[in-house]
C-alpha positions in Angstrom: 51.9 -55.9 2.7 52.5 -53.4 -0.1 56.2 -54.3 -0.2 55.5 -57.9 -0.5 55.9 -59.7 -4.1 52.5 -60.3 -5.8 52.8 -63.8 -5.4 53.5 -63.6 -1.7 50.5 -61.2 -1.1 48.2 -63.6 -2.8 49.2 -66.4 -0.7 48.9 -64.4 2.5 45.3 -63.3 1.5 44.4 -66.7 0.6 45.7 -68.2 3.7 43.2 -66.1 5.8 40.3 -65.8 3.2 40.1 -69.7 1.7 39.7 -71.3 5.3 37.1 -68.7 6.1 35.1 -69.1 3.1 35.3 -73.2 3.3 34.1 -72.8 6.9 31.1 -71.0 6.1 30.3 -73.1 3.2 30.6 -76.1 5.7 27.9 -74.3 8.0 25.6 -73.3 5.1 22.3 -72.0 5.8 22.0 -68.3 6.8 25.8 -67.7 7.3 26.3 -68.6 3.5 23.6 -66.3 2.5 25.1 -63.6 4.7 28.3 -64.0 3.1 26.7 -64.1 -0.4 24.8 -60.9 0.3 27.6 -59.1 1.8 29.8 -60.1 -1.0 27.2 -59.2 -3.6 26.5 -55.6 -2.0 30.1 -54.8 -1.7 30.7 -56.1 -5.2 27.9 -53.8 -6.4 29.4 -50.9 -4.7 32.8 -51.2 -6.4 31.0 -51.9 -9.8 29.2 -48.7 -9.3 32.3 -47.2 -8.6 33.9 -48.4 -11.7 30.9 -47.1 -13.5 30.8 -43.7 -12.1 34.6 -43.7 -13.3 33.5 -44.5 -17.1 30.8 -41.8 -16.8 27.7 -43.9 -16.3 25.3 -42.7 -13.2 23.8 -45.8 -11.5 21.3 -45.5 -8.7 23.5 -46.9 -5.8 20.7 -46.5 -3.4 18.7 -49.1 -5.2 21.4 -51.2 -6.7 23.5 -52.0 -3.6 20.6 -53.1 -1.6 19.2 -55.1 -4.6 22.7 -56.9 -4.9 22.4 -58.0 -1.5 19.0 -58.9 -1.4 19.1 -61.3 -4.5 20.8 -64.2 -2.6 18.5 -63.9 0.2 15.4 -64.3 -2.1 16.8 -66.9 -4.1 17.8 -68.8 -1.2 14.0 -69.3 -0.3 14.1 -71.9 -3.2 17.5 -73.3 -3.5 16.5 -76.3 -5.3 14.8 -74.3 -8.1 16.8 -71.4 -8.3 14.9 -69.9 -11.2 11.7 -70.3 -9.7 11.2 -67.2 -7.8 12.8 -65.0 -10.7 10.0 -63.9 -13.0 8.1 -62.0 -10.6 11.0 -61.0 -8.4 12.6 -59.5 -11.7 9.3 -57.4 -12.7 9.0 -56.0 -9.4 12.6 -55.2 -9.3 12.6 -53.5 -12.6 9.4 -51.4 -11.8 11.0 -50.2 -8.6 14.3 -48.9 -10.2 12.2 -47.6 -13.0 10.1 -45.5 -10.4 13.3 -44.3 -8.6 14.7 -43.1 -11.9 11.8 -41.2 -12.1 12.7 -39.2 -9.0 16.3 -39.4 -8.9 17.3 -39.2 -12.5 14.5 -37.0 -14.0 16.6 -33.8 -14.3 19.8 -35.0 -15.6 18.7 -36.9 -18.9 20.4 -40.1 -18.0 17.4 -42.2 -17.0 17.9 -45.2 -19.5 21.6 -45.8 -18.5 21.0 -45.3 -15.0 18.5 -48.2 -14.9 20.4 -50.3 -17.4 23.9 -49.8 -15.0 21.7 -50.5 -11.9 20.3 -53.6 -12.9 23.5 -55.0 -14.3 25.5 -54.2 -11.5 23.1 -55.9 -9.2 22.8 -59.1 -11.4 26.4 -59.2 -12.2 27.1 -59.6 -8.7 24.4 -60.5 -6.3 22.8 -62.5 -9.0 25.6 -64.5 -10.1 26.9 -65.3 -6.7 23.5 -66.8 -5.8 24.4 -70.1 -7.7 26.7 -70.9 -4.9 23.9 -71.3 -2.5 21.7 -73.4 -5.2 24.8 -75.5 -5.7 25.2 -76.1 -1.9 21.7 -77.4 -1.9 21.5 -79.0 -5.1 18.6 -81.6 -5.8 21.3 -84.4 -6.3 22.7 -83.9 -2.9 21.4 -86.3 -0.2 23.0 -84.4 3.1 25.2 -81.6 4.0 28.2 -83.4 3.4 27.4 -83.9 -0.2 26.5 -80.4 -0.8 29.6 -79.2 0.7 31.5 -81.4 -1.5 29.7 -80.1 -4.6 30.1 -76.5 -3.8 33.6 -76.8 -3.0 34.3 -78.1 -6.7 33.9 -75.2 -8.7 35.3 -73.2 -5.9 38.7 -75.1 -5.8 38.8 -75.4 -9.4 38.8 -71.7 -9.8 41.6 -71.3 -7.3 43.4 -74.0 -9.2 42.9 -72.4 -12.3 44.3 -68.9 -10.9 47.2 -70.3 -9.5 47.9 -72.5 -12.6 47.4 -69.5 -15.0 49.7 -67.2 -12.7 52.5 -69.6 -12.2 52.8 -71.0 -15.6 52.3 -67.5 -17.3 55.2 -66.1 -15.0 57.3 -68.9 -16.0 56.7 -69.5 -19.8 54.5 -66.5 -20.7 55.8 -64.8 -23.9 52.9 -64.3 -26.1 49.9 -62.0 -24.9 46.4 -63.3 -24.7 44.6 -60.1 -25.2 47.0 -57.3 -24.4 44.4 -54.6 -24.9 42.2 -55.7 -22.0 44.7 -57.4 -19.7 48.3 -56.9 -20.6 49.5 -59.3 -18.1 47.7 -62.8 -19.2 49.6 -64.9 -21.9 48.6 -67.7 -24.0 50.9 -70.1 -21.9 49.3 -68.8 -18.7 45.6 -69.8 -20.0 46.7 -73.0 -21.4 48.6 -73.6 -18.0 45.3 -72.7 -16.0 43.5 -75.1 -18.1 45.7 -78.1 -17.6 46.0 -77.3 -13.8 42.3 -77.1 -13.3 41.6 -80.5 -15.3 44.5 -82.2 -13.0 42.9 -80.6 -9.9 39.3 -81.9 -11.1 40.6 -85.5 -11.5 42.0 -85.4 -7.8 38.9 -83.8 -6.3 36.5 -86.1 -7.8 38.3 -89.2 -7.1 39.5 -88.3 -3.4 36.6 -86.0 -2.2 33.4 -86.1 -4.5 33.1 -89.7 -4.8 33.7 -90.8 -1.0 31.6 -87.6 0.2 28.8 -87.2 -2.1 28.4 -90.4 -3.8 28.6 -88.6 -6.8 31.4 -88.6 -9.9 32.1 -87.8 -13.2 33.3 -89.9 -16.1 36.8 -89.4 -17.6 35.4 -87.3 -20.3 33.1 -85.3 -17.9 36.1 -84.5 -15.8 38.0 -83.1 -18.9 35.1 -81.3 -20.0 34.0 -79.9 -16.6 37.7 -78.8 -15.7 38.2 -77.0 -19.3 34.7 -75.4 -19.1 35.4 -74.0 -15.3 38.9 -72.9 -16.6 37.7 -71.0 -19.7 34.7 -69.6 -17.5 37.2 -68.4 -14.7 39.5 -66.6 -17.3 36.6 -65.2 -19.3 35.2 -64.0 -15.9 38.7 -62.4 -15.2 38.7 -60.7 -18.5 35.2 -59.5 -18.2 36.0 -57.5 -15.2 39.0 -56.1 -16.7 37.3 -55.1 -19.6 35.1 -52.8 -17.4 38.1 -51.5 -15.5 39.9 -50.7 -18.7 36.8 -48.8 -20.0 36.7 -46.6 -16.8 40.6 -46.3 -16.5 40.9 -47.9 -13.0 43.2 -50.6 -12.0 41.4 -52.2 -8.9 37.7 -52.2 -8.3 38.5 -50.7 -4.9 41.3 -50.5 -2.4 39.4 -52.7 0.2 42.2 -55.0 0.4 45.8 -53.5 0.3 47.9 -54.7 -2.3 44.9 -57.0 -3.6 42.3 -54.6 -5.0 38.6 -55.2 -4.1 35.8 -57.9 -3.8 35.1 -58.0 -7.3 38.9 -58.5 -8.0 38.9 -61.5 -5.9 35.8 -63.1 -7.2 35.4 -62.0 -10.8 36.2 -65.5 -12.0 33.8 -67.2 -9.6 31.0 -65.1 -10.9 31.1 -67.0 -14.2 32.1 -70.3 -12.8 29.3 -70.9 -10.5 26.4 -70.6 -13.1 28.3 -72.5 -15.5 28.9 -75.2 -12.9 25.2 -75.3 -11.9 24.2 -75.6 -15.3 26.5 -78.3 -16.2 25.6 -80.3 -13.1 21.8 -80.1 -14.4 22.7 -82.0 -17.7 21.4 -85.2 -17.7 23.6 -87.9 -16.9 26.5 -85.5 -16.3 26.7 -86.2 -12.7 26.8 -89.7 -12.2 25.1 -91.2 -9.0 27.5 -94.5 -8.6 31.1 -94.1 -8.1 31.7 -97.1 -10.0 31.5 -95.1 -13.4 34.4 -92.3 -12.2 37.8 -92.9 -13.4 40.0 -94.9 -11.0 
Protein backbone atom coordinates (compact mmCIF):
# COMPACT_ATOMS: atom_id res chain seq x y z
CA UNK A 1 0.00 0.00 0.00
CA UNK A 2 2.80 2.44 0.89
CA UNK A 3 4.46 1.94 -2.50
CA UNK A 4 1.29 2.63 -4.48
CA UNK A 5 0.88 6.03 -6.19
CA UNK A 6 -1.20 8.49 -4.17
CA UNK A 7 -4.13 8.42 -6.60
CA UNK A 8 -4.17 4.61 -6.59
CA UNK A 9 -4.16 4.63 -2.78
CA UNK A 10 -7.12 6.99 -2.72
CA UNK A 11 -9.04 4.84 -5.16
CA UNK A 12 -8.29 1.67 -3.19
CA UNK A 13 -9.38 3.27 0.07
CA UNK A 14 -12.52 4.73 -1.49
CA UNK A 15 -13.46 1.36 -3.00
CA UNK A 16 -13.85 0.02 0.53
CA UNK A 17 -14.88 3.08 2.56
CA UNK A 18 -17.43 4.56 0.15
CA UNK A 19 -19.72 1.50 -0.20
CA UNK A 20 -19.57 0.86 3.55
CA UNK A 21 -20.50 4.46 4.34
CA UNK A 22 -23.36 4.46 1.83
CA UNK A 23 -24.66 1.15 3.22
CA UNK A 24 -24.75 2.55 6.77
CA UNK A 25 -26.49 5.71 5.54
CA UNK A 26 -29.11 3.53 3.87
CA UNK A 27 -29.73 1.64 7.11
CA UNK A 28 -29.82 4.87 9.14
CA UNK A 29 -30.92 4.89 12.78
CA UNK A 30 -28.58 3.45 15.39
CA UNK A 31 -25.90 2.23 12.92
CA UNK A 32 -25.60 5.74 11.47
CA UNK A 33 -25.43 7.29 14.93
CA UNK A 34 -22.80 4.70 15.87
CA UNK A 35 -20.70 5.56 12.83
CA UNK A 36 -20.90 9.28 13.60
CA UNK A 37 -20.08 8.71 17.27
CA UNK A 38 -17.11 6.49 16.44
CA UNK A 39 -15.82 8.89 13.79
CA UNK A 40 -16.28 11.84 16.13
CA UNK A 41 -14.45 10.13 18.99
CA UNK A 42 -11.52 9.02 16.86
CA UNK A 43 -11.41 12.40 15.15
CA UNK A 44 -11.24 14.13 18.53
CA UNK A 45 -8.41 11.84 19.61
CA UNK A 46 -6.52 12.81 16.46
CA UNK A 47 -7.23 16.51 16.94
CA UNK A 48 -6.00 16.39 20.52
CA UNK A 49 -2.88 14.60 19.27
CA UNK A 50 -2.32 17.52 16.88
CA UNK A 51 -2.99 20.00 19.68
CA UNK A 52 -0.46 18.34 21.97
CA UNK A 53 2.15 18.45 19.24
CA UNK A 54 1.49 22.19 19.04
CA UNK A 55 1.94 22.66 22.77
CA UNK A 56 -1.69 22.62 23.96
CA UNK A 57 -2.91 20.50 26.87
CA UNK A 58 -6.43 19.27 26.09
CA UNK A 59 -8.40 17.11 28.52
CA UNK A 60 -8.77 13.96 26.42
CA UNK A 61 -10.67 12.13 29.15
CA UNK A 62 -13.51 14.60 28.66
CA UNK A 63 -13.12 15.63 25.02
CA UNK A 64 -13.06 12.23 23.35
CA UNK A 65 -16.21 10.84 25.06
CA UNK A 66 -17.91 14.20 24.52
CA UNK A 67 -17.19 14.13 20.78
CA UNK A 68 -18.74 10.65 20.61
CA UNK A 69 -21.70 11.67 22.78
CA UNK A 70 -22.75 14.76 20.80
CA UNK A 71 -24.12 12.82 17.77
CA UNK A 72 -26.02 10.53 20.13
CA UNK A 73 -27.62 13.42 22.01
CA UNK A 74 -28.51 15.39 18.89
CA UNK A 75 -29.94 12.28 17.22
CA UNK A 76 -32.69 12.35 19.85
CA UNK A 77 -34.13 15.42 18.10
CA UNK A 78 -32.98 15.20 14.47
CA UNK A 79 -35.75 17.38 13.05
CA UNK A 80 -34.63 20.24 15.28
CA UNK A 81 -30.93 19.66 15.73
CA UNK A 82 -30.42 22.82 17.80
CA UNK A 83 -33.30 22.32 20.23
CA UNK A 84 -31.23 20.32 22.73
CA UNK A 85 -28.08 22.38 22.31
CA UNK A 86 -28.40 25.19 24.93
CA UNK A 87 -28.92 23.02 28.01
CA UNK A 88 -26.55 20.35 26.79
CA UNK A 89 -23.86 22.92 25.99
CA UNK A 90 -24.18 24.51 29.44
CA UNK A 91 -23.85 21.13 31.16
CA UNK A 92 -20.83 20.22 29.06
CA UNK A 93 -19.10 23.52 29.82
CA UNK A 94 -19.60 23.09 33.56
CA UNK A 95 -18.36 19.50 33.51
CA UNK A 96 -15.23 20.33 31.52
CA UNK A 97 -14.49 23.31 33.78
CA UNK A 98 -14.92 21.09 36.84
CA UNK A 99 -12.50 18.55 35.38
CA UNK A 100 -10.01 21.31 34.65
CA UNK A 101 -10.02 22.23 38.33
CA UNK A 102 -8.67 18.79 39.22
CA UNK A 103 -6.64 17.90 36.14
CA UNK A 104 -5.04 21.25 35.28
CA UNK A 105 -4.95 22.90 38.70
CA UNK A 106 -1.17 22.68 39.03
CA UNK A 107 0.14 23.32 35.51
CA UNK A 108 -1.36 26.76 34.81
CA UNK A 109 -3.00 25.79 31.50
CA UNK A 110 -6.66 25.53 32.51
CA UNK A 111 -7.98 28.10 30.03
CA UNK A 112 -6.25 26.64 26.96
CA UNK A 113 -7.14 23.11 28.12
CA UNK A 114 -10.85 23.90 28.37
CA UNK A 115 -10.88 25.85 25.08
CA UNK A 116 -9.03 23.12 23.16
CA UNK A 117 -11.19 20.38 24.64
CA UNK A 118 -14.48 22.07 23.78
CA UNK A 119 -13.28 23.08 20.32
CA UNK A 120 -12.07 19.55 19.55
CA UNK A 121 -15.36 17.92 20.52
CA UNK A 122 -17.44 20.52 18.66
CA UNK A 123 -15.26 20.42 15.56
CA UNK A 124 -15.51 16.64 15.25
CA UNK A 125 -18.62 15.18 16.87
CA UNK A 126 -20.56 18.44 16.66
CA UNK A 127 -20.14 19.08 12.95
CA UNK A 128 -20.57 15.41 12.05
CA UNK A 129 -23.96 15.41 13.79
CA UNK A 130 -25.44 17.37 10.92
CA UNK A 131 -25.34 14.15 8.88
CA UNK A 132 -28.08 12.64 11.05
CA UNK A 133 -30.05 15.87 10.94
CA UNK A 134 -30.00 15.83 7.12
CA UNK A 135 -30.84 12.11 6.95
CA UNK A 136 -34.03 12.78 8.93
CA UNK A 137 -34.68 16.29 7.66
CA UNK A 138 -38.12 17.84 7.99
CA UNK A 139 -38.67 17.81 4.22
CA UNK A 140 -38.13 14.08 3.76
CA UNK A 141 -41.21 11.89 3.61
CA UNK A 142 -39.54 8.50 4.04
CA UNK A 143 -36.24 6.65 4.28
CA UNK A 144 -35.65 6.74 0.55
CA UNK A 145 -35.89 10.53 0.49
CA UNK A 146 -33.67 10.90 3.57
CA UNK A 147 -30.99 8.71 2.02
CA UNK A 148 -31.07 10.67 -1.23
CA UNK A 149 -30.83 14.00 0.58
CA UNK A 150 -27.84 13.01 2.74
CA UNK A 151 -25.98 11.41 -0.14
CA UNK A 152 -26.13 14.71 -2.06
CA UNK A 153 -23.56 16.63 0.06
CA UNK A 154 -21.56 13.45 0.67
CA UNK A 155 -21.14 12.59 -3.00
CA UNK A 156 -20.52 16.22 -3.93
CA UNK A 157 -17.70 16.34 -1.37
CA UNK A 158 -16.11 13.33 -3.03
CA UNK A 159 -16.64 14.90 -6.47
CA UNK A 160 -14.91 18.07 -5.31
CA UNK A 161 -11.96 16.10 -3.94
CA UNK A 162 -11.57 14.12 -7.16
CA UNK A 163 -12.02 17.16 -9.39
CA UNK A 164 -9.59 19.33 -7.44
CA UNK A 165 -6.97 16.58 -7.32
CA UNK A 166 -7.22 15.60 -10.99
CA UNK A 167 -7.33 19.14 -12.42
CA UNK A 168 -4.66 20.32 -10.02
CA UNK A 169 -2.30 17.53 -11.06
CA UNK A 170 -2.97 18.12 -14.77
CA UNK A 171 -3.10 21.91 -14.99
CA UNK A 172 -2.03 23.28 -11.63
CA UNK A 173 0.80 25.78 -11.71
CA UNK A 174 -0.07 28.66 -9.43
CA UNK A 175 -0.29 27.69 -5.78
CA UNK A 176 -3.49 28.50 -3.91
CA UNK A 177 -2.23 29.12 -0.36
CA UNK A 178 1.28 27.60 -0.21
CA UNK A 179 1.85 28.72 3.37
CA UNK A 180 -0.93 26.37 4.50
CA UNK A 181 -1.10 23.65 1.85
CA UNK A 182 1.72 23.64 -0.74
CA UNK A 183 0.06 20.98 -2.90
CA UNK A 184 -3.15 22.89 -3.65
CA UNK A 185 -3.38 25.04 -6.76
CA UNK A 186 -5.73 27.68 -8.14
CA UNK A 187 -6.53 25.42 -11.11
CA UNK A 188 -7.37 22.58 -8.73
CA UNK A 189 -9.70 24.80 -6.71
CA UNK A 190 -11.52 25.93 -9.85
CA UNK A 191 -11.65 22.36 -11.16
CA UNK A 192 -13.20 21.22 -7.89
CA UNK A 193 -15.95 23.82 -8.21
CA UNK A 194 -16.72 22.92 -11.82
CA UNK A 195 -16.83 19.17 -11.19
CA UNK A 196 -18.97 19.65 -8.07
CA UNK A 197 -21.55 21.77 -9.91
CA UNK A 198 -21.70 19.22 -12.74
CA UNK A 199 -22.11 16.36 -10.26
CA UNK A 200 -24.86 18.31 -8.47
CA UNK A 201 -26.76 18.79 -11.73
CA UNK A 202 -26.55 15.07 -12.54
CA UNK A 203 -27.50 13.94 -9.04
CA UNK A 204 -30.50 16.26 -8.69
CA UNK A 205 -31.97 15.18 -12.01
CA UNK A 206 -31.18 11.47 -11.83
CA UNK A 207 -31.47 10.70 -8.11
CA UNK A 208 -32.92 13.44 -5.89
CA UNK A 209 -36.04 14.20 -7.95
CA UNK A 210 -37.18 10.59 -8.55
CA UNK A 211 -36.16 9.35 -5.08
CA UNK A 212 -37.20 12.21 -2.83
CA UNK A 213 -39.64 14.29 -4.89
CA UNK A 214 -37.31 17.18 -4.12
CA UNK A 215 -35.33 19.30 -6.50
CA UNK A 216 -33.33 22.46 -7.07
CA UNK A 217 -33.74 25.13 -9.69
CA UNK A 218 -30.87 25.64 -12.14
CA UNK A 219 -29.62 28.59 -10.10
CA UNK A 220 -30.04 26.50 -6.94
CA UNK A 221 -27.91 23.73 -8.42
CA UNK A 222 -25.14 26.18 -9.25
CA UNK A 223 -25.31 27.93 -5.88
CA UNK A 224 -25.39 24.67 -3.93
CA UNK A 225 -22.56 23.12 -5.96
CA UNK A 226 -20.35 26.18 -5.53
CA UNK A 227 -21.16 26.43 -1.80
CA UNK A 228 -20.35 22.77 -1.19
CA UNK A 229 -17.10 22.98 -3.15
CA UNK A 230 -15.96 26.12 -1.34
CA UNK A 231 -16.93 24.67 2.05
CA UNK A 232 -15.10 21.42 1.27
CA UNK A 233 -11.94 23.25 0.25
CA UNK A 234 -12.05 25.53 3.29
CA UNK A 235 -12.57 22.49 5.53
CA UNK A 236 -9.53 20.83 4.00
CA UNK A 237 -7.44 23.99 4.42
CA UNK A 238 -8.65 24.46 8.00
CA UNK A 239 -7.30 21.07 9.03
CA UNK A 240 -4.07 21.77 7.14
CA UNK A 241 -3.75 25.01 9.11
CA UNK A 242 -4.03 23.12 12.41
CA UNK A 243 -1.54 20.46 11.31
CA UNK A 244 0.95 23.04 10.05
CA UNK A 245 0.88 24.88 13.38
CA UNK A 246 1.65 21.60 15.16
CA UNK A 247 4.24 20.54 12.58
CA UNK A 248 2.56 17.24 11.68
CA UNK A 249 1.80 15.88 8.21
CA UNK A 250 -1.21 13.66 8.98
CA UNK A 251 -3.76 13.62 11.77
CA UNK A 252 -2.65 10.05 12.57
CA UNK A 253 -1.39 6.87 10.90
CA UNK A 254 -4.64 5.01 11.34
CA UNK A 255 -4.89 4.30 7.60
CA UNK A 256 -1.48 3.45 6.10
CA UNK A 257 -0.78 5.77 3.21
CA UNK A 258 -3.91 7.81 3.92
CA UNK A 259 -3.38 9.47 7.28
CA UNK A 260 -6.20 9.46 9.80
CA UNK A 261 -9.93 9.97 10.15
CA UNK A 262 -9.67 13.77 10.10
CA UNK A 263 -7.68 13.62 6.88
CA UNK A 264 -10.60 11.77 5.30
CA UNK A 265 -13.52 13.82 6.70
CA UNK A 266 -12.02 17.31 7.06
CA UNK A 267 -13.94 18.62 4.03
CA UNK A 268 -17.18 16.94 5.09
CA UNK A 269 -17.05 18.61 8.50
CA UNK A 270 -17.67 21.96 6.81
CA UNK A 271 -19.97 20.68 4.05
CA UNK A 272 -22.58 19.05 6.31
CA UNK A 273 -23.61 22.18 8.27
CA UNK A 274 -23.50 24.30 5.10
CA UNK A 275 -25.84 21.84 3.36
CA UNK A 276 -28.16 21.73 6.38
CA UNK A 277 -28.37 25.53 6.52
CA UNK A 278 -28.99 25.85 2.77
CA UNK A 279 -31.71 23.20 2.82
CA UNK A 280 -33.48 25.32 5.44
CA UNK A 281 -33.58 28.46 3.27
CA UNK A 282 -37.25 28.98 2.30
CA UNK A 283 -37.82 27.97 -1.30
CA UNK A 284 -34.32 26.58 -1.84
CA UNK A 285 -35.46 22.95 -1.92
CA UNK A 286 -38.52 22.73 -4.17
CA UNK A 287 -41.13 20.12 -3.45
CA UNK A 288 -42.16 19.68 -7.07
CA UNK A 289 -39.74 18.15 -9.59
CA UNK A 290 -41.37 20.24 -12.33
CA UNK A 291 -39.28 23.25 -11.33
CA UNK A 292 -35.93 21.47 -11.63
CA UNK A 293 -33.71 21.66 -14.66
CA UNK A 294 -34.51 19.08 -17.31
